C-alpha positions in Angstrom: 125.3 87.9 103.9 128.7 89.5 103.4 129.3 93.2 102.8 130.4 92.4 99.2 127.1 90.5 98.6 125.0 93.4 100.1 126.9 95.9 98.0 126.6 93.9 94.9 122.8 93.4 95.6 122.3 97.1 96.2 124.3 98.0 93.1 122.2 95.6 91.0 119.0 97.1 92.3 120.4 100.6 91.9 121.1 99.8 88.2 117.4 99.0 87.8 116.6 102.5 89.0 117.9 103.9 85.8 116.0 101.4 83.7 112.6 101.1 85.5 111.5 103.9 87.8 108.0 103.8 89.1 106.0 106.7 87.8 103.7 108.6 90.2 105.1 107.3 93.5 106.6 109.9 95.8 108.3 110.0 99.1 109.9 107.2 101.2 106.6 105.6 101.9 105.3 105.5 98.3 105.4 101.7 98.0 103.6 99.9 100.8 104.6 96.4 99.9 108.2 95.4 100.5 107.8 92.3 98.3 108.3 94.3 95.0 111.8 93.4 93.9 112.6 96.6 92.1 110.1 99.1 93.4 112.0 102.4 92.8 111.1 106.1 92.7 113.6 108.5 91.2 113.5 112.3 91.7 114.9 114.7 89.1 118.7 114.4 88.9 118.5 110.6 89.4 118.2 110.9 93.1 116.9 107.7 94.5 114.0 108.5 96.9 112.6 105.0 97.1 114.0 101.5 96.7 111.9 98.8 98.3 113.9 95.7 99.5 112.7 92.3 98.8 111.3 90.4 101.7 114.1 87.9 101.5 116.7 90.7 101.7 115.0 92.4 104.6 114.8 89.1 106.4 118.5 88.4 105.9 119.5 91.9 107.0 117.5 91.6 110.2 118.9 88.2 111.0 122.5 89.3 110.3 121.9 92.4 112.5 120.5 90.2 115.3 123.7 88.1 115.2 125.9 91.3 115.5 123.7 92.6 118.2 124.0 89.3 120.2 127.8 89.6 120.0 127.6 93.1 121.5 124.8 92.6 124.0 122.4 94.8 122.2 118.8 93.7 123.0 116.0 93.4 120.4 113.9 90.9 118.5 113.2 90.2 114.9 109.6 91.3 115.4 110.6 94.6 117.1 113.1 95.4 114.3 110.7 94.4 111.5 107.8 96.4 112.9 110.0 99.6 113.2 111.6 99.1 109.8 108.2 98.8 108.1 107.0 102.0 109.9 110.1 104.0 109.2 111.1 103.0 105.6 108.8 100.3 104.3 111.9 98.2 104.0 113.8 100.7 101.8 117.5 100.7 102.7 118.0 103.9 100.7 115.1 105.9 102.2 115.9 109.5 103.0 113.4 111.8 104.9 113.7 115.1 103.2 110.9 116.9 104.9 111.0 116.8 108.7 112.9 119.1 111.1 116.1 117.0 110.9 116.1 117.4 107.1 115.3 121.2 107.4 118.3 121.4 109.7 120.5 119.6 107.1 120.7 116.2 108.8 118.0 114.0 107.1 117.1 110.6 108.5 118.5 107.8 106.4 118.1 104.1 105.8 115.9 101.3 107.1 115.4 102.7 110.5 115.7 106.4 109.6 118.8 107.3 111.6 120.4 110.8 111.4 124.2 110.9 110.9 125.2 112.1 114.4 123.1 109.3 116.0 124.5 106.7 113.5 128.1 107.9 114.3 127.5 107.8 118.0 125.9 104.4 118.1 127.8 102.7 115.2 129.0 99.2 116.2 132.5 98.3 115.3 132.7 95.6 112.6 129.7 96.9 110.7 129.8 99.2 107.6 130.3 102.9 108.2 127.5 103.9 105.9 124.0 104.6 107.3 122.6 103.2 104.1 124.2 99.8 104.8 121.1 97.8 106.0 122.9 95.8 108.7 124.9 98.8 110.0 121.7 100.9 110.1 119.7 98.3 112.0 122.5 97.7 114.5 123.2 101.4 115.2 119.5 102.2 115.5 119.0 99.2 117.9 122.0 100.3 119.9 120.5 103.8 120.2 117.1 102.4 121.0 118.6 100.2 123.7 120.4 103.2 125.3 117.3 105.4 125.2 114.3 103.0 125.5 115.8 99.7 126.8 115.2 98.0 123.4 114.0 98.5 119.9 111.1 96.4 121.0 109.9 99.3 123.2 109.8 101.7 120.3 106.3 102.1 118.9 106.5 105.4 117.1 109.1 107.8 115.6 112.1 107.9 117.9 
């Protein structure tokens, strides 16, 4: 999937945010099922706080990230990435953690694998998007970090 396709897809879903917010859901973990195609929660001021990816999109992002990782010698498996994505963001590429110590310190965790900006910048892989909200860039940077710190994303079984 190209950057243009990912961007267009994200913009289309973001447009649905204005039209069809989910009432009553709060926080990045509000929707437990990543199969909802436009599961969205919006805070006051139209700040997106939850946007669940479709299963097909998440599958494509993981597979594209694995291809980039293979080119750069970054270890990790589909299952290891998927397990961590579901724990960290429930498949929400726009997830932002606005309550933990990082957020309190002004550097909230972002994206599918909840990476803070300094970590994303340090472990960003050339050739991927420079936004931590880009699903592929987020996965690859997080897996690069996990490889450096834990040997592989497959070895991560809790917040990291």
